[in-house]
SERO-4910 file (N, C-alpha, C, O; in steps of 0.05 Angstrom, whole numbers):
BEGIN
 pado doro    nc1    nc2    nc3   cac1   cac2   cac3    cc1    cc2    cc3    oc1    oc2    oc3
  Met    A   2845   1628   1751   2849   1617   1778   2824   1624   1795   2815   1607   1811
  Lys    A   2814   1649   1793   2790   1656   1808   2766   1639   1800   2750   1632   1817
  Leu    A   2765   1633   1775   2743   1616   1765   2744   1589   1778   2723   1578   1786
  Leu    A   2767   1577   1779   2770   1551   1791   2763   1551   1821   2749   1532   1830
  Ile    A   2771   1571   1835   2765   1573   1864   2735   1576   1867   2723   1564   1885
  Asn    A   2722   1593   1851   2693   1597   1853   2678   1571   1846   2659   1565   1860
  Leu    A   2688   1557   1826   2675   1531   1820   2677   1511   1842   2658   1497   1848
  Leu    A   2700   1510   1855   2704   1492   1878   2686   1499   1901   2674   1481   1914
  Ile    A   2683   1525   1906   2664   1534   1928   2636   1527   1921   2621   1517   1938
  Ile    A   2627   1531   1896   2600   1525   1888   2595   1495   1889   2574   1487   1899
  Ile    A   2614   1479   1881   2611   1450   1882   2609   1441   1911   2593   1423   1917
  Ala    A   2624   1452   1929   2623   1445   1957   2596   1452   1969   2585   1437   1985
  Ile    A   2585   1476   1962   2559   1484   1973   2537   1466   1962   2519   1458   1977
  Val    A   2537   1460   1937   2517   1443   1925   2519   1414   1936   2498   1402   1942
  Ala    A   2543   1404   1940   2546   1377   1951   2535   1376   1980   2523   1356   1987
  Leu    A   2541   1397   1995   2530   1397   2023   2500   1399   2023   2487   1385   2039
  Ala    A   2488   1414   2005   2459   1416   2004   2447   1390   1995   2427   1382   2007
  Val    A   2459   1376   1976   2448   1350   1968   2450   1330   1990   2432   1314   1995
  Tyr    A   2472   1330   2005   2476   1312   2028   2455   1317   2049   2444   1298   2060
  Gln    A   2450   1343   2055   2430   1349   2076   2402   1340   2067   2386   1330   2083
  Ile    A   2395   1344   2042   2369   1336   2032   2367   1306   2033   2346   1295   2041
  Tyr    A   2388   1291   2025   2388   1262   2026   2384   1252   2055   2368   1234   2060
  Arg    A   2399   1265   2073   2396   1257   2101   2368   1262   2112   2358   1246   2128
  His    A   2356   1284   2104   2329   1291   2113   2309   1270   2103   2293   1261   2119
  Phe    A   2310   1264   2077   2291   1244   2067   2296   1216   2078   2276   1201   2082
  Arg    A   2320   1209   2083   2326   1183   2094   2315   1181   2122   2303   1160   2129
  Ser    A   2317   1201   2138   2306   1200   2166   2276   1204   2166   2263   1194   2185
  Ser    A   2265   1218   2147   2236   1223   2147   2220   1198   2140   2196   1197   2145
  Arg    A   2233   1178   2127   2219   1153   2121   2212   1138   2146   2194   1121   2145
  Gln    A   2225   1144   2168   2219   1129   2193   2195   1140   2208   2188   1129   2229
  Gly    A   2183   1161   2198   2160   1172   2211   2168   1199   2225   2191   1205   2227
  Lys    A   2148   1214   2233   2153   1240   2243   2170   1240   2269   2189   1255   2271
  Cys    A   2164   1223   2287   2178   1222   2313   2206   1211   2309   2225   1220   2322
  Ala    A   2209   1191   2292   2236   1179   2288   2254   1198   2273   2279   1195   2275
  Ala    A   2243   1216   2258   2259   1234   2242   2272   1256   2259   2293   1267   2252
  Cys    A   2260   1262   2281   2270   1284   2297   2294   1274   2314   2294   1252   2324
  Glu    A   2314   1291   2317   2338   1283   2331   2336   1289   2361   2354   1282   2376
  Tyr    A   2315   1303   2369   2312   1310   2397   2302   1287   2413   2283   1273   2404
  Asp    A   2313   1281   2435   2305   1258   2452   2283   1267   2471   2289   1275   2494
  Cys    A   2258   1267   2462   2236   1277   2479   2225   1254   2496   2233   1231   2493
  Glu    A   2207   1260   2513   2196   1241   2532   2180   1219   2517   2181   1196   2525
  Ile    A   2166   1226   2496   2151   1207   2481   2169   1185   2468   2162   1162   2469
  Lys    A   2192   1194   2458   2211   1174   2446   2222   1156   2468   2226   1132   2463
  Arg    A   2228   1167   2491   2238   1151   2513   2218   1130   2522   2225   1107   2528
  Leu    A   2193   1139   2524   2172   1120   2532   2167   1098   2510   2163   1075   2517
  Ala    A   2169   1106   2485   2166   1086   2464   2188   1066   2463   2184   1043   2456
  Lys    A   2212   1074   2471   2235   1055   2472   2232   1035   2494   2240   1012   2491
  His    A   2220   1043   2516   2217   1025   2539   2191   1010   2541   2186    996   2560
  Arg    A   2174   1014   2521   2147   1001   2521   2151    972   2514   2165    965   2495
  Pro    A   2137    954   2529   2139    925   2522   2126    920   2496   2107    933   2488
  Pro    A   2135    900   2481   2123    893   2455   2095    884   2458   2088    869   2477
  Ser    A   2077    892   2440   2049    884   2441   2046    857   2428   2060    850   2409
  Asp    A   2027    842   2438   2022    815   2427   1999    815   2407   1992    794   2396
***
């Protein structure tokens, strides 16, 4: 029984780690500024910038 509980805990930790790594790589493909979750002034200015021709 202890072995089963330990295996479930290990599987949960590994699954969480894989999910976090996947999320990091998915967001890093958008570039350095797009990957950060912090809403800084540069990101706000980039959102409101008119499209260039």
